[in-house]
N, CA and C of each residue as an Amber inpcrd file, in Angstrom:
protein
   594
 159.1770000 241.9990000 -67.9090000 158.6310000 240.4280000 -67.0000000
 157.0840000 240.2530000 -68.0960000 157.1390000 239.0190000 -68.7600000
 155.6840000 238.4480000 -68.9300000 154.9340000 238.3420000 -67.9550000
 153.7770000 238.5900000 -67.8630000 152.7840000 238.1870000 -67.5990000
 151.5220000 238.1210000 -67.7100000 150.8060000 236.9060000 -67.1840000
 149.6310000 236.3890000 -67.8340000 148.3890000 236.3640000 -66.5640000
 147.3100000 237.0180000 -66.9530000 146.1670000 237.2830000 -66.1770000
 144.8930000 236.5500000 -66.3580000 144.4180000 235.4220000 -65.4690000
 143.6350000 234.8380000 -65.8630000 142.2550000 234.9170000 -65.0750000
 141.1270000 235.6210000 -66.2560000 139.8500000 235.7320000 -65.0950000
 139.4320000 234.4610000 -65.6800000 138.4910000 233.9260000 -64.2300000
 138.3470000 232.3660000 -64.1750000 136.8890000 232.1520000 -64.2400000
 136.3180000 233.2480000 -64.3330000 134.8440000 233.3650000 -64.4010000
 134.3080000 233.0620000 -65.8160000 133.4370000 232.0850000 -65.8160000
 132.7090000 231.2550000 -67.3210000 131.5010000 232.2400000 -67.6830000
 131.4680000 233.0440000 -66.9980000 130.4010000 234.0660000 -67.4330000
 131.3580000 235.4640000 -68.6140000 130.5340000 235.7960000 -69.5990000
 131.1040000 236.8480000 -70.2640000 130.5970000 237.7490000 -69.8050000
 131.6200000 238.5260000 -70.0490000 131.6750000 240.3450000 -69.2400000
 131.4700000 240.3450000 -68.0500000 132.2090000 239.4190000 -67.3140000
 132.2620000 239.1010000 -65.7520000 132.7160000 240.4050000 -65.0960000
 132.2880000 240.4640000 -63.5710000 132.8790000 240.9790000 -62.7740000
 134.8480000 241.1500000 -62.5890000 134.6860000 239.7220000 -63.0770000
 135.8700000 239.3270000 -62.7870000 136.6770000 239.1730000 -63.8100000
 136.4940000 239.2450000 -65.2830000 137.2760000 239.8590000 -66.0230000
 137.2360000 241.1130000 -65.9300000 136.4090000 241.8210000 -65.2520000
 136.6760000 243.8010000 -65.0020000 138.0460000 243.8890000 -64.2030000
 138.4660000 243.1170000 -63.3300000 139.0520000 243.2980000 -62.3680000
 140.1970000 243.1870000 -63.2520000 140.4680000 241.9320000 -63.9250000
 141.4150000 241.4050000 -65.0280000 142.1210000 242.2570000 -65.8080000
 141.1270000 243.1910000 -66.4070000 140.9710000 244.1240000 -67.2340000
 141.5350000 245.0180000 -66.4280000 141.3480000 245.8290000 -65.3970000
 142.0090000 246.8510000 -64.2850000 143.5060000 246.3880000 -63.9200000
 143.9520000 245.1080000 -63.8860000 145.1330000 244.7460000 -63.4230000
 146.0170000 244.9880000 -64.9750000 145.3550000 244.5370000 -65.9920000
 145.7990000 245.0360000 -67.3470000 146.4830000 246.3550000 -67.7420000
 145.3970000 247.2940000 -67.2570000 145.7550000 248.4500000 -67.2570000
 146.8500000 249.3050000 -66.7600000 146.8070000 249.1130000 -65.4790000
 147.6010000 249.2900000 -64.5090000 149.1410000 248.8750000 -64.7400000
 149.4140000 247.4480000 -65.2480000 150.7170000 247.0100000 -65.3140000
 150.8490000 247.3230000 -66.9700000 150.1920000 247.7680000 -67.7510000
 150.4320000 248.8680000 -68.9680000 150.8030000 250.0340000 -69.2890000
 150.8160000 250.9470000 -68.1230000 150.8480000 252.2000000 -67.6690000
 152.3690000 252.9320000 -67.8160000 153.3660000 251.3380000 -67.0510000
 154.9740000 251.7070000 -67.7850000 155.4850000 251.3700000 -68.7930000
 154.5830000 250.0770000 -69.4440000 155.4120000 249.8960000 -71.0470000
 156.5580000 248.8760000 -70.8010000 156.3370000 248.5170000 -69.1130000
 157.3150000 247.6890000 -69.2580000 157.1240000 245.6440000 -69.1900000
 156.2280000 245.8640000 -68.5770000 155.9530000 244.2390000 -69.1170000
 154.9280000 243.5650000 -70.1560000 154.9880000 242.6390000 -70.3970000
 154.1410000 241.7870000 -71.5240000 153.1350000 241.2040000 -70.8950000
 151.9090000 242.2110000 -71.0010000 150.8080000 241.4800000 -70.2610000
 149.9130000 240.6080000 -71.2470000 149.1980000 239.5770000 -70.5620000
 148.2300000 238.7240000 -71.6330000 147.5020000 238.4880000 -70.5120000
 146.1330000 238.7090000 -71.1290000 144.7420000 238.3340000 -70.4920000
 143.9990000 237.1090000 -71.0150000 143.7760000 235.7980000 -70.2100000
 142.7760000 234.9240000 -70.9350000 141.7060000 234.7370000 -70.0050000
 140.3850000 234.8040000 -70.6280000 139.0300000 234.9310000 -69.9510000
 138.7440000 233.4010000 -70.2570000 138.0690000 233.3760000 -69.3030000
 137.3930000 231.4470000 -68.9290000 135.8050000 231.4330000 -69.6820000
 135.9750000 232.3640000 -70.6780000 133.5650000 232.6950000 -71.0400000
 134.1640000 231.4520000 -72.1750000 135.4180000 230.8310000 -72.7890000
 135.6110000 229.8100000 -73.4570000 136.1640000 228.7110000 -73.1380000
 136.0790000 228.6270000 -71.5020000 136.5790000 227.4960000 -70.8010000
 135.9080000 226.0640000 -71.5210000 137.1310000 225.4460000 -71.9510000
 135.5150000 224.0760000 -72.4770000 137.2000000 222.7340000 -71.6880000
 137.6980000 222.9070000 -70.6870000 138.2500000 221.8610000 -70.1160000
 137.8600000 220.1270000 -69.6090000 138.3480000 219.1070000 -69.8890000
 137.2700000 218.2820000 -69.2300000 137.5790000 218.0740000 -67.8190000
 135.9490000 217.3880000 -67.3760000 136.1430000 217.2410000 -65.7940000
 137.6260000 216.2550000 -66.2130000 138.2810000 216.4210000 -64.7100000
 139.3510000 215.7240000 -64.2700000 138.6380000 214.4230000 -64.0150000
 139.3420000 213.5000000 -64.5440000 139.1070000 212.1630000 -64.2590000
 138.1860000 211.4990000 -64.8820000 137.7130000 212.0420000 -66.3390000
 136.8110000 211.7290000 -66.9580000 137.8030000 211.5730000 -68.2600000
 138.5260000 211.8820000 -68.4810000 139.4550000 212.0180000 -69.3850000
 140.6810000 213.3180000 -69.1810000 141.8690000 212.5920000 -69.8400000
 143.3280000 213.1780000 -69.6200000 143.7140000 214.0780000 -70.9480000
 143.9520000 215.0840000 -71.0040000 144.0260000 215.8590000 -72.4300000
 145.6240000 215.9910000 -72.7140000 145.8050000 215.8540000 -74.2730000
 147.1370000 215.7580000 -74.7710000 147.7570000 217.0170000 -74.8380000
 149.4310000 217.2710000 -75.3890000 149.3920000 218.4210000 -75.5260000
 149.2160000 218.4840000 -76.8370000 149.4330000 217.7440000 -77.7560000
 148.5690000 217.9240000 -78.8650000 147.7380000 217.6680000 -79.7350000
 146.5370000 217.3170000 -78.7970000 145.1650000 217.6340000 -79.6920000
 144.0720000 218.7610000 -78.4850000 144.8210000 219.8250000 -78.5000000
 144.4410000 221.3900000 -77.4580000 143.5550000 221.5380000 -78.3360000
 142.0680000 222.0940000 -77.7450000 141.2790000 222.5790000 -78.6460000
 141.8110000 224.5290000 -78.7710000 141.2890000 225.2080000 -79.1910000
 141.9740000 226.9310000 -79.0680000 142.2390000 227.6840000 -78.0540000
 140.4600000 227.1220000 -77.3570000 140.8360000 227.6690000 -76.0460000
 142.4070000 227.5310000 -74.8450000 142.1970000 225.9770000 -74.9930000
 143.0530000 225.7050000 -74.1300000 144.5450000 225.6790000 -74.7920000
 145.0350000 225.5340000 -76.1760000 145.7610000 225.9820000 -76.6950000
 146.5140000 227.5750000 -75.8430000 145.4250000 228.4090000 -75.9290000
 145.8640000 229.7280000 -75.5160000 146.3230000 229.7230000 -74.2790000
 144.9320000 229.4040000 -73.4840000 145.6410000 229.4410000 -71.7160000
 146.7330000 228.4900000 -71.5810000 147.0990000 227.4090000 -71.7190000
 148.3180000 226.9900000 -71.7700000 149.7840000 227.8030000 -72.0390000
 149.4870000 228.0050000 -73.1530000 150.5720000 228.8350000 -73.9680000
 150.6610000 230.0390000 -73.0140000 149.4390000 231.2100000 -72.5270000
 149.9680000 232.1810000 -72.3190000 150.4330000 232.1310000 -70.4760000
 149.9400000 230.5440000 -69.8160000 150.0840000 230.3520000 -68.4810000
 151.6960000 229.9960000 -68.7360000 152.0740000 229.1780000 -69.5060000
 153.5380000 228.4710000 -69.2870000 154.5950000 229.4400000 -69.7320000
 154.1110000 230.5610000 -70.6340000 155.3820000 231.4740000 -70.7110000
 155.7960000 232.8490000 -69.9570000 154.5080000 232.8980000 -69.1810000
 154.8000000 234.4130000 -68.1990000 155.4900000 233.3590000 -66.9790000
 156.3750000 234.7290000 -66.4750000 157.1610000 234.8310000 -65.3010000
 156.2450000 235.0780000 -63.8590000 154.9850000 235.4300000 -64.0370000
 154.1590000 235.6410000 -63.3700000 152.5780000 235.9230000 -63.5140000
 151.5270000 235.3400000 -62.8340000 150.0380000 234.6710000 -63.2440000
 149.6960000 235.2000000 -62.3280000 148.3160000 236.1350000 -62.8370000
 147.2690000 236.4320000 -61.4070000 146.2450000 235.5500000 -61.9790000
 145.8820000 234.7910000 -60.7410000 144.4550000 234.0000000 -60.9890000
 143.4710000 234.6170000 -60.3510000 142.5150000 235.1450000 -61.0310000
 141.4230000 235.7040000 -60.0000000 139.8340000 235.1830000 -60.4580000
 139.4860000 234.8300000 -59.4540000 137.7590000 234.0890000 -59.3950000
 136.9130000 234.6780000 -58.4890000 135.6300000 234.6810000 -59.5020000
 134.4560000 235.1240000 -58.5010000 134.6210000 234.1720000 -56.8150000
 133.3190000 234.4630000 -56.4280000 133.5190000 233.6450000 -55.1160000
 131.6350000 232.8600000 -55.0820000 131.6670000 231.8190000 -55.5640000
 130.7520000 230.9270000 -56.0600000 130.3590000 229.9340000 -54.5630000
 129.3410000 230.4000000 -53.4950000 129.2610000 229.6820000 -52.6020000
 130.5980000 229.5150000 -51.6160000 131.1100000 230.5410000 -51.1590000
 132.1420000 230.3360000 -50.6140000 133.3470000 230.0900000 -50.7100000
 133.4180000 229.4700000 -51.8310000 134.6690000 229.2270000 -53.1540000
 134.6770000 229.2810000 -54.1440000 135.7990000 229.2400000 -54.9720000
 136.3870000 229.9330000 -55.8290000 135.7290000 228.8110000 -57.2440000
 135.7370000 229.3200000 -58.3940000 135.1670000 228.4240000 -59.3610000
 135.2970000 227.2330000 -59.2650000 134.7560000 226.0130000 -60.0030000
 135.0480000 224.7940000 -60.3280000 135.3680000 224.7390000 -61.4690000
 135.5260000 225.4720000 -62.3740000 136.6380000 225.4480000 -63.6120000
 137.8050000 225.8580000 -62.8950000 138.4320000 226.8280000 -62.4980000
 139.6010000 226.8470000 -62.0900000 140.5420000 225.3800000 -61.3110000
 139.6350000 225.2580000 -60.3660000 139.9550000 224.0580000 -59.6480000
 139.9270000 222.7720000 -60.4260000 139.0620000 223.1180000 -61.3570000
 139.3250000 221.6910000 -62.1060000 140.7060000 221.6430000 -62.8340000
 140.9280000 222.8860000 -63.6980000 141.8720000 223.0800000 -64.3010000
 143.7590000 222.9010000 -63.7100000 143.2920000 223.4260000 -61.9990000
 144.7720000 223.3460000 -61.7070000 144.6540000 221.4970000 -61.4820000
 143.8680000 220.3960000 -61.2970000 143.3360000 219.3650000 -60.8230000
 144.0290000 218.6120000 -62.4490000 143.7290000 218.6150000 -63.6680000
 143.7180000 218.2220000 -64.7840000 145.0660000 218.7940000 -65.4800000
 145.6010000 220.1480000 -65.3120000 146.7040000 220.0430000 -65.8160000
 147.8790000 219.8600000 -64.7410000 148.0570000 219.4310000 -63.7970000
 148.8430000 219.1890000 -62.6170000 149.2920000 217.9600000 -62.9180000
 149.5460000 217.3190000 -64.2700000 150.7600000 216.5250000 -64.5710000
 151.7980000 216.4450000 -64.9970000 152.7910000 215.7980000 -65.2820000
 154.1250000 215.8550000 -66.1320000 153.3240000 216.1740000 -67.6660000
 152.8670000 216.2590000 -67.9750000 152.3350000 217.0520000 -69.3480000
 152.3450000 217.9760000 -69.5490000 152.0350000 218.8590000 -68.4880000
 152.1600000 220.2880000 -68.7130000 152.4740000 220.6500000 -67.2680000
 153.7440000 220.2970000 -67.0780000 154.8440000 220.4420000 -65.6860000
 155.2410000 221.8890000 -66.3520000 155.0460000 222.7070000 -67.3530000
 155.4070000 223.7840000 -67.4030000 154.5690000 225.2840000 -67.1300000
 154.0450000 224.6550000 -66.4260000 152.7460000 225.7210000 -66.2710000
 153.1730000 225.5580000 -64.1840000 153.6620000 225.0820000 -63.8800000
 153.7350000 224.9370000 -62.2110000 155.2780000 225.0620000 -62.0360000
 156.4540000 225.7250000 -63.6180000 157.8620000 225.5840000 -62.7510000
 158.3020000 226.7390000 -63.5130000 159.0300000 227.2780000 -62.1150000
 159.2040000 228.9890000 -62.2750000 158.6130000 229.9180000 -62.4030000
 157.4260000 229.7060000 -61.6520000 156.1470000 230.9620000 -61.7100000
 155.7100000 231.7690000 -60.4670000 155.8070000 232.8000000 -60.4360000
 154.6160000 233.4440000 -59.2580000 153.8550000 233.7640000 -59.4010000
 152.5610000 233.0820000 -58.3510000 151.3990000 232.8470000 -58.3830000
 150.6880000 234.1350000 -57.7190000 149.7580000 234.7410000 -58.1770000
 148.9700000 235.7350000 -57.2370000 147.2080000 235.4770000 -57.5410000
 146.8810000 235.8440000 -55.9610000 145.5650000 235.1300000 -56.2980000
 144.6200000 236.1360000 -55.4160000 143.1480000 236.5840000 -56.4230000
 142.0540000 237.0780000 -56.6210000 141.0560000 236.7650000 -56.1490000
 140.2490000 237.2120000 -55.2560000 138.8390000 236.8360000 -55.1980000
 137.8600000 238.2800000 -55.8030000 137.2150000 237.8910000 -56.0510000
 136.1010000 238.9740000 -56.9540000 134.5990000 238.9730000 -56.7240000
 133.9060000 239.7500000 -55.9360000 132.5310000 239.9590000 -55.2080000
 132.1020000 240.9180000 -55.6240000 130.7780000 241.0910000 -55.7650000
 130.2100000 242.4000000 -56.1410000 129.3790000 242.6630000 -54.8730000
 129.6380000 242.5620000 -53.9560000 129.6380000 242.5550000 -52.2340000
 130.5700000 242.8400000 -51.4110000 130.2350000 241.6940000 -50.1510000
 131.9660000 241.9180000 -49.2740000 132.0590000 240.6600000 -49.4740000
 133.4090000 240.0960000 -49.7340000 133.6670000 238.6570000 -49.9560000
 134.6420000 238.7240000 -51.2990000 135.4610000 236.9270000 -51.1340000
 136.6350000 237.6010000 -51.9550000 137.6330000 236.5490000 -51.0470000
 137.6710000 236.6620000 -49.8140000 138.9540000 236.1610000 -49.1390000
 139.1010000 234.5930000 -49.6870000 137.5440000 233.8290000 -49.2380000
 137.5290000 232.1710000 -49.6560000 138.0660000 231.5730000 -50.7640000
 137.7410000 232.1030000 -52.0240000 137.8920000 231.8370000 -53.1340000
 140.0390000 231.8900000 -53.6010000 140.2410000 233.1170000 -53.1470000
 141.6470000 233.4930000 -53.0550000 142.7900000 232.1700000 -52.3720000
 141.8190000 232.1820000 -51.0480000 142.3710000 230.6320000 -50.5830000
 142.7780000 229.7350000 -50.7170000 141.1310000 229.0060000 -51.1520000
 141.0650000 227.6620000 -51.8730000 142.1410000 227.5120000 -53.3390000
 142.1670000 228.4270000 -53.8960000 143.3740000 228.6950000 -55.4350000
 144.1600000 228.1430000 -54.3390000 145.2210000 228.8880000 -53.7560000
 146.3000000 228.8580000 -53.1490000 146.2970000 227.7800000 -52.9230000
 145.4930000 226.6120000 -51.8710000 145.7880000 225.7640000 -51.2210000
 145.8280000 224.7170000 -52.5880000 144.4580000 225.2310000 -53.7970000
 145.2150000 223.8710000 -54.3480000 145.7640000 224.0150000 -55.4490000
 146.9170000 225.0030000 -55.5020000 147.6050000 225.4610000 -56.5560000
 149.0290000 225.0360000 -55.6940000 149.2690000 225.1350000 -54.5840000
 149.8610000 225.0370000 -53.9060000 150.5330000 223.1680000 -53.5530000
 149.5630000 222.7750000 -53.4360000 149.5300000 221.0240000 -53.5210000
 149.9970000 220.6370000 -54.7680000 149.1480000 220.8060000 -56.0050000
 149.7820000 220.4920000 -57.3040000 151.6290000 221.0650000 -56.9890000
 152.1130000 222.1880000 -56.6600000 153.6320000 222.6030000 -57.2480000
 154.0770000 221.6470000 -56.1990000 153.7880000 221.3320000 -54.8980000
 154.7960000 220.1700000 -53.9640000 154.9440000 219.0090000 -54.6590000
 153.5150000 218.7350000 -55.2450000 153.4820000 217.3980000 -55.6410000
 153.8590000 216.9490000 -56.7840000 154.1930000 217.8160000 -57.4710000
 155.2500000 217.5240000 -59.0570000 156.0810000 217.6560000 -58.9900000
 156.8640000 218.0500000 -57.3030000 158.0790000 218.5770000 -57.0720000
 159.0870000 219.6170000 -57.8160000 157.7520000 221.0620000 -58.4970000
 158.3950000 222.2690000 -59.1930000 158.6360000 222.8080000 -58.3070000
 159.0460000 224.0450000 -58.5880000 159.6260000 225.2660000 -57.7100000
 159.1580000 226.2600000 -58.2310000 158.2800000 226.8970000 -57.6520000
 157.2810000 228.0540000 -57.9900000 156.5470000 228.4280000 -56.6150000
 155.9400000 229.7050000 -56.3270000 155.5410000 230.2350000 -55.1430000
 154.4260000 230.9650000 -55.2850000 153.5880000 230.7280000 -54.6060000
 152.3680000 231.8450000 -54.2570000 152.6640000 232.7480000 -53.8420000
 152.7830000 234.6310000 -53.8360000 152.5130000 235.7150000 -53.4950000
 151.7450000 235.6810000 -52.1440000 151.9500000 235.9280000 -51.0790000
 151.3890000 235.9740000 -49.5590000 150.1390000 236.7720000 -49.8090000
 150.6610000 237.7930000 -50.2430000 149.2820000 238.8020000 -50.6040000
 148.5440000 238.6640000 -51.1240000 147.2580000 238.5510000 -50.8070000
 145.7300000 238.1250000 -51.5670000 145.0390000 239.2670000 -52.3350000
 144.2370000 239.6260000 -52.8790000 143.5140000 240.7400000 -52.8880000
 142.3620000 240.2400000 -52.9030000 141.1460000 241.0320000 -52.1660000
 139.5730000 240.6570000 -52.2910000 139.1030000 242.2810000 -52.8450000
 138.4570000 241.8410000 -54.1480000 137.6820000 242.8790000 -55.0180000
 136.4650000 242.7350000 -54.2820000 136.1350000 243.7790000 -53.7390000
 134.7150000 243.8210000 -52.9510000 134.1220000 245.2810000 -54.0470000
 132.4130000 245.2510000 -54.0150000 131.4830000 245.6720000 -54.6230000
 132.4730000 246.1480000 -56.2450000 132.8270000 245.1750000 -56.7860000
 133.7180000 245.3890000 -58.0780000 132.8670000 246.1690000 -59.1530000
 131.7280000 246.0410000 -58.9290000 131.0490000 246.1480000 -60.1500000
 130.8360000 247.7770000 -59.9110000 130.4310000 248.2990000 -58.6690000
 130.6840000 249.7730000 -58.5030000 131.7150000 250.5730000 -58.2660000
 133.3220000 249.7970000 -58.3520000 134.1130000 250.3400000 -58.4870000
 135.3870000 250.5060000 -60.2160000 134.8030000 249.0350000 -60.8860000
 135.3670000 249.2900000 -61.9840000 134.1350000 249.2010000 -63.0780000
 134.3520000 249.8110000 -64.1940000 133.6520000 249.5680000 -65.3630000
 133.7510000 248.1630000 -65.9850000 133.3080000 248.1640000 -67.2800000
 133.2380000 246.8080000 -68.1240000 135.2660000 246.8280000 -68.8480000
 135.3490000 248.1940000 -68.8540000 137.1590000 247.9820000 -69.4420000
 137.3490000 247.5510000 -68.5400000 137.4500000 247.8950000 -67.2810000
 138.5620000 247.8460000 -66.4910000 139.1500000 249.2020000 -65.8500000
 138.4640000 250.4030000 -65.9690000 138.5710000 251.6400000 -65.6800000
 138.1740000 252.1060000 -64.4020000 138.8690000 252.4450000 -63.6150000
 138.3180000 252.7060000 -61.7620000 137.6410000 254.0480000 -62.0100000
 136.4700000 253.7960000 -61.1350000 135.2110000 254.8050000 -61.2610000
 134.5660000 255.0770000 -59.8950000 135.2030000 254.0340000 -58.2820000
 134.6170000 254.3320000 -57.4930000 135.0780000 254.9010000 -56.7050000
 135.5790000 254.2750000 -55.2600000 136.4750000 254.8080000 -53.9470000
 137.3900000 254.8880000 -54.0310000 137.9580000 256.0220000 -53.7550000
 139.7200000 255.7840000 -53.5660000 140.4130000 254.8540000 -53.0570000
 139.5860000 253.9830000 -52.1250000 140.2810000 253.4170000 -51.4040000
 140.7420000 252.2460000 -52.0860000 139.4670000 251.6270000 -53.0090000
 139.7960000 250.8810000 -53.5190000 141.3900000 250.7600000 -54.5780000
 141.0890000 251.9910000 -55.5650000 142.1950000 251.9120000 -56.6280000
 143.4170000 252.0570000 -55.7490000 144.0170000 252.5750000 -54.4490000
 144.7780000 252.6790000 -53.7390000 144.8230000 251.0340000 -53.2780000
 144.2560000 250.4300000 -52.8230000 144.7340000 249.2770000 -52.5610000
 144.8430000 248.0810000 -53.1510000 143.8580000 248.0940000 -54.6410000
 144.2630000 247.2460000 -55.5170000 145.6010000 247.8420000 -56.0870000
 146.2390000 249.4210000 -56.3110000 147.3940000 249.1840000 -56.7720000
 148.7390000 248.5110000 -56.1880000 148.3950000 248.9390000 -54.8050000
 149.4250000 248.4500000 -54.1500000 149.4440000 246.9270000 -53.8890000
 148.1670000 246.2690000 -54.1830000 148.4630000 244.3920000 -54.1530000
 149.2080000 244.4920000 -55.5530000 149.2000000 245.0720000 -56.5400000
 149.9850000 244.7710000 -58.1720000 150.6420000 245.1510000 -57.7270000
 151.2510000 246.1160000 -56.9340000 152.8040000 247.0790000 -56.6780000
 153.8210000 245.6050000 -55.9250000 152.8910000 245.5290000 -54.7320000
 153.7850000 244.2860000 -54.4490000 153.6180000 243.0760000 -54.3080000
 152.8070000 242.5930000 -55.5740000 152.9570000 241.5130000 -56.1990000
 154.2410000 241.5470000 -57.0070000 154.5100000 242.4320000 -57.5370000
 155.6260000 242.8060000 -59.0930000 156.7540000 242.7140000 -58.2610000
 156.9480000 242.8100000 -57.0000000 158.0350000 243.0990000 -55.9610000
 158.4970000 241.6070000 -55.6520000 157.5480000 241.3750000 -55.5300000
 158.1360000 239.3120000 -54.8610000 158.1700000 238.4940000 -56.3170000
 157.6390000 239.2700000 -57.0750000 158.2970000 238.2250000 -58.7710000
 159.7470000 238.5830000 -59.3250000 159.6980000 239.8060000 -58.7790000
 161.2840000 240.1790000 -59.1030000 161.7890000 239.8320000 -58.1220000
 161.6230000 240.0850000 -57.2890000 163.0600000 239.4770000 -56.4420000
 162.9750000 237.7860000 -56.9380000 161.9120000 237.1190000 -56.4880000
 161.8470000 235.4320000 -57.0210000 163.1410000 235.1630000 -58.0720000
 162.3880000 236.0170000 -59.4030000 163.7300000 235.8120000 -60.4380000
 164.6730000 236.1900000 -60.4570000 164.9770000 236.7300000 -59.6960000
 166.1850000 237.7010000 -59.4930000 166.9470000 236.4370000 -58.9910000
 166.4360000 236.0820000 -57.8270000 167.3390000 234.6570000 -56.9660000
 167.2970000 233.5530000 -57.8540000 166.2900000 233.5410000 -58.7090000
 166.0280000 231.7100000 -59.5520000 167.3290000 232.2870000 -60.4760000
 167.6160000 233.7600000 -60.9390000 168.9230000 234.2280000 -61.8050000
 170.3550000 233.9020000 -61.2210000 170.2810000 234.1140000 -59.9180000
 171.7960000 234.0240000 -59.3370000 172.2050000 232.6940000 -58.9720000
 170.6310000 231.2620000 -59.0790000 171.0660000 230.2120000 -58.8060000
 172.0740000 229.6130000 -59.8900000 171.5830000 229.8570000 -61.2530000
 171.9880000 229.4340000 -62.3490000 173.7730000 229.4650000 -62.6520000
């Protein structure tokens, strides 16, 4: 399965990137998946409404994001919690890419949402990303799903090092791995059903 993990924090070496590296590390343990990680530290999408981007005039970051997202069967979005919501960067990305020119980003995908905190938080950004993304999928009349299980990464910097290696409380490792396993099962069932319909 082709899997893309998107760290939507604009900060370099963020806690969100730590979690995304953890997911990548877990997914690569079996060698069964093709995994790509995209970091929003180089984010340069314009604000929605100010200009529309075109497939033929993409910046290097935009090319990386759109290629990795478009080719994936499963996409993980991880966002830090900013004032009880997701980053403006990811919400803007959903809006500005949610049109006909980039329809492939919302077609035949399984999406998984993660909220990241250095304290006890993360639920609201995951829920807010789900709401906006589902609306884009619906509005563009595409067929994709968001996995019902989201993950709240609590005390991320205490549980993961800068390379995404687990260093913390055993409950964190157990629950994070359970989230990844569940998400993979949803994606496998979704794509198996998709093939059966063809």
